[in-house]
C-alpha positions as CSV (number, residue, x, y, z in Angstrom):
1,X,0.0,0.0,0.0
2,X,1.0,3.6,-0.5
3,X,1.5,5.9,2.5
4,X,-1.5,8.0,1.4
5,X,-3.7,4.9,1.3
6,X,-2.7,4.0,4.8
7,X,-3.3,7.6,6.0
8,X,-6.8,7.5,4.5
9,X,-7.6,4.2,6.0
10,X,-6.4,5.4,9.4
11,X,-8.5,8.6,9.2
12,X,-11.6,6.5,8.3
13,X,-11.1,4.1,11.1
14,X,-10.7,6.9,13.7
15,X,-13.7,8.7,12.4
16,X,-15.9,5.6,12.4
17,X,-14.8,4.8,16.0
18,X,-15.4,8.4,17.0
19,X,-11.7,8.6,18.0
20,X,-9.3,11.5,17.6
21,X,-7.2,11.1,14.5
22,X,-3.6,12.5,14.4
23,X,-3.4,16.0,13.0
24,X,0.1,15.9,11.6
25,X,1.4,13.4,9.1
26,X,4.8,13.0,7.3
27,X,4.9,11.0,4.1
28,X,8.5,10.1,3.2
29,X,8.2,9.3,-0.5
30,X,11.9,8.2,-0.7
31,X,11.8,5.4,1.8
32,X,8.1,4.8,1.9
33,X,7.6,5.4,5.6
34,X,4.7,7.3,7.3
35,X,4.9,9.2,10.5
36,X,2.2,10.9,12.5
37,X,1.7,12.8,15.7
38,X,-1.2,14.2,17.6
39,X,-1.6,17.9,18.1
40,X,-1.2,17.6,21.9
41,X,2.1,15.9,21.8
42,X,5.6,16.1,20.2
43,X,5.8,12.3,20.3
44,X,5.6,10.6,16.9
45,X,4.9,7.1,15.6
46,X,6.4,5.8,12.4
47,X,5.5,2.9,10.2
48,X,8.5,1.9,8.1
49,X,8.1,0.9,4.4
50,X,7.9,-2.9,5.2
51,X,5.1,-2.2,7.7
52,X,3.3,-0.1,5.1
53,X,3.7,-2.7,2.4
54,X,2.4,-5.5,4.7
55,X,-0.8,-3.7,5.6
56,X,-3.8,-5.3,3.9
57,X,-5.7,-3.1,1.4
58,X,-8.9,-1.8,2.8
59,X,-8.2,-2.6,6.5
60,X,-10.3,0.4,7.5
61,X,-12.7,0.3,4.6
62,X,-15.0,1.9,3.7
63,X,-13.4,5.3,3.3
64,X,-15.1,8.3,4.9
65,X,-15.6,11.5,3.0
66,X,-12.6,13.1,4.8
67,X,-10.3,10.3,3.7
68,X,-11.6,10.4,0.1
69,X,-10.9,14.1,0.0
70,X,-7.3,13.4,1.1
71,X,-6.8,10.9,-1.6
72,X,-8.4,13.1,-4.2
73,X,-6.2,16.0,-3.2
74,X,-3.1,13.9,-3.4
75,X,-4.2,12.6,-6.9
76,X,-4.6,16.2,-8.0
77,X,-1.2,17.2,-6.7
78,X,0.4,14.2,-8.6
79,X,-1.5,15.3,-11.7
80,X,-0.2,18.9,-11.3
81,X,3.4,17.6,-10.8
82,X,3.1,15.4,-13.9
83,X,2.0,18.3,-16.0
84,X,5.1,20.2,-15.0
85,X,7.5,17.3,-15.4
86,X,8.5,17.8,-11.7
87,X,9.3,14.6,-9.8
88,X,7.4,13.6,-6.7
89,X,8.6,15.5,-3.6
90,X,10.8,13.8,-1.1
91,X,8.3,14.5,1.7
92,X,4.7,15.5,2.0
93,X,3.6,17.0,5.3
94,X,-0.1,17.0,6.0
95,X,-1.6,19.2,8.6
96,X,-5.2,18.6,9.1
97,X,-5.6,21.5,11.5
98,X,-5.0,24.0,8.8
99,X,-6.0,21.7,6.0
100,X,-2.8,21.9,3.9
101,X,-0.2,19.8,2.2
102,X,3.5,20.8,2.2
103,X,5.5,19.3,-0.6
104,X,9.3,19.3,0.1
105,X,12.1,18.6,-2.2
106,X,15.4,18.3,-0.3
107,X,17.9,18.6,-3.1
108,X,16.3,21.7,-4.6
109,X,15.6,23.1,-1.2
110,X,12.1,23.8,-2.4
111,X,8.7,23.8,-0.6
112,X,5.2,24.2,-2.0
113,X,2.2,24.6,0.2
114,X,-1.2,23.4,-1.1
115,X,-4.2,24.7,0.8
116,X,-7.8,23.6,0.8
117,X,-10.0,24.5,-2.2
């Protein structure tokens, strides 16, 4: 599974269980890991690439509207990058509190913020 698919499944699972979902997510597109933290803590939890790959597809199915919007947004960012011949970023930071994605390219030292809407 891709890190965004796991992120979406986790959001859906938390929403259906009426639990608080983490607000801050870091997708490392180089190594395939996914890290998250809750707003109230600096502690993080990371799934490495083998853990992400071993997760069964649809473990939190069906997806909630919020999770679907996340995946749609990521798809639109990938389409935008494809139209500019720009590679995927090294990292994508997702902040659900302010509803934005931050795309980060290390080598170019570039960062692009994609807000809602």
